[in-house]
C-alpha positions as CSV (number, residue, x, y, z in Angstrom):
1,X,-5.3,2.7,7.2
2,X,-3.3,2.0,4.1
3,X,-0.7,-0.5,3.2
4,X,2.8,0.7,4.0
5,X,5.2,0.2,1.0
6,X,8.2,0.1,3.4
7,X,7.4,-3.1,5.2
8,X,5.4,-6.2,4.3
9,X,2.5,-6.7,6.7
10,X,2.7,-3.2,8.1
11,X,0.1,-0.4,8.1
12,X,0.3,3.3,8.3
13,X,-2.1,5.0,10.6
14,X,-2.8,8.8,10.5
15,X,-4.3,10.7,13.3
16,X,-5.4,14.3,13.9
17,X,-4.6,16.0,17.2
18,X,-4.3,19.4,18.7
19,X,-1.2,21.4,17.8
20,X,-0.3,21.5,21.5
21,X,-0.3,17.7,21.8
22,X,1.6,17.3,18.5
23,X,4.2,19.8,19.8
24,X,4.6,17.9,23.0
25,X,5.2,14.6,21.1
26,X,7.7,16.4,18.8
27,X,9.6,17.8,21.8
28,X,9.7,14.5,23.6
29,X,10.8,12.6,20.5
30,X,13.5,15.1,19.7
31,X,14.9,15.0,23.2
32,X,15.4,11.2,22.7
33,X,16.8,11.7,19.1
34,X,13.8,9.8,17.7
35,X,11.3,10.5,15.0
36,X,7.9,11.4,16.2
37,X,6.6,8.2,14.4
38,X,9.1,6.0,16.2
39,X,8.4,7.7,19.6
40,X,4.7,7.2,19.2
41,X,5.2,3.5,18.2
42,X,7.3,2.9,21.3
43,X,4.7,4.6,23.6
44,X,1.8,2.7,22.1
45,X,3.6,-0.6,22.2
46,X,4.4,-0.2,25.9
47,X,0.8,0.7,26.7
48,X,-0.6,-2.2,24.7
49,X,1.9,-4.7,26.3
50,X,1.0,-3.3,29.8
51,X,-2.5,-4.6,29.5
52,X,-3.8,-1.4,31.1
53,X,-7.2,-0.2,30.0
54,X,-7.8,3.3,28.8
55,X,-10.5,5.1,30.8
56,X,-12.3,7.7,28.8
57,X,-14.4,10.4,30.5
58,X,-16.3,13.4,29.3
59,X,-15.0,16.8,30.0
């Protein structure tokens, strides 16, 4: 993580993902007239606030 020059007390997080998943996020964000970054922030914020645990399984 690095310090974000845009906002005090904020951080920028970069992630790598499959092109298919990135495309899906882009399509969903565009359908709501949001940037991919803003869309991801909303989704992650809703998940964290829900208190749900993430179940990881091996494929």
